[in-house]
C-alpha positions in Angstrom: 17.9 8.3 -2.5 15.7 5.2 -2.2 12.9 4.4 -4.7 10.3 5.1 -2.0 11.7 8.7 -1.6 11.4 9.3 -5.4 7.6 8.4 -5.5 5.4 11.3 -4.5 1.7 10.4 -4.7 -0.9 13.1 -5.6 -4.1 14.2 -3.9 -5.4 11.4 -1.6 -3.2 8.6 -2.8 -0.7 6.6 -0.8 2.2 4.4 -1.7 2.3 1.1 0.1 5.0 -1.6 0.3 3.3 -5.0 0.7 4.5 -7.0 3.6 6.0 -10.3 2.5 4.3 -13.5 3.8 6.4 -16.4 4.8 6.7 -19.4 2.5 3.7 -21.6 3.0 3.5 -25.4 2.7 0.1 -27.0 3.0 0.0 -30.7 3.6 3.7 -31.0 2.4 2.9 -29.4 -1.0 4.7 -26.3 -2.3 2.3 -23.5 -3.3 3.6 -21.7 -6.4 3.6 -17.9 -6.5 0.8 -17.8 -9.0 -1.6 -19.6 -6.6 -0.8 -17.6 -3.5 -3.1 -15.0 -2.1 -2.2 -11.4 -2.8 -1.0 -9.7 0.4 -3.6 -7.4 2.0 -1.3 -5.8 4.6 1.5 -3.3 4.0 3.5 -0.4 5.2 2.8 3.1 3.9 6.0 4.7 2.5 4.6 7.9 1.1 1.3 9.9 1.3 -0.1 12.7 -0.9 -1.1 16.1 0.4 -4.8 15.2 0.7 -7.9 15.6 -1.3 -9.4 19.0 -2.2 -13.0 19.4 -0.9 -15.7 21.0 -3.1 -15.0 24.4 -1.5 -11.3 24.2 -2.3 -10.1 23.3 1.3 -7.4 20.6 1.5 -8.6 17.6 3.6 -5.6 16.2 5.5 -4.7 12.6 5.3 -5.6 10.2 8.2 -2.6 8.0 7.5 1.1 8.7 7.5 4.3 7.0 6.4 5.2 4.1 8.6 1.6 3.1 9.3 0.8 -0.6 8.8 -2.5 -0.9 7.0 -5.0 -3.4 5.7 -6.4 -2.8 2.2 -8.7 -4.6 -0.3 -7.3 -7.6 -2.1 -7.7 -6.1 -5.6 -7.2 -2.4 -4.6 -4.8 0.0 -6.2 -2.2 -0.2 -9.0 1.0 -2.1 -8.8 4.2 -0.4 -9.9 7.8 -1.4 -9.9 10.5 1.2 -9.2 14.2 0.2 -9.2 13.2 -3.5 -8.8 11.0 -2.9 -5.8 7.2 -3.4 -6.0 4.8 -0.9 -4.6 1.1 -0.4 -4.6 -0.5 3.0 -5.2 -4.0 3.3 -3.9 -6.5 5.9 -2.7 -6.8 6.6 1.1 -10.4 5.4 0.8 -9.2 1.9 -0.3 -7.5 1.5 3.1 -9.7 -0.6 5.4 -7.8 -0.1 8.7 -4.6 0.9 10.4 -2.9 -2.0 12.3 -1.5 -1.0 15.6 1.9 -2.4 16.7 
């Protein structure tokens, strides 16, 4: 069982695996990890059941596992499970679904 299978988000939260960007050299200079931009694109690995509305009806999620999404630079909470880093964020923090 992979780490992604062991994380089950609650309500309207999703678990995202950030997509790695290639090593960047600008003007022949190496950019250290601390100076790099945080990734803003990732793949959804797990989704919660959806948010409950005020009248108790479950609102289904618009995203599903496998979707590539764009999210805000400082959105969500970073977690590490079995050495892999994931981001847990609310569905409302997702800006767009990227089509293949």
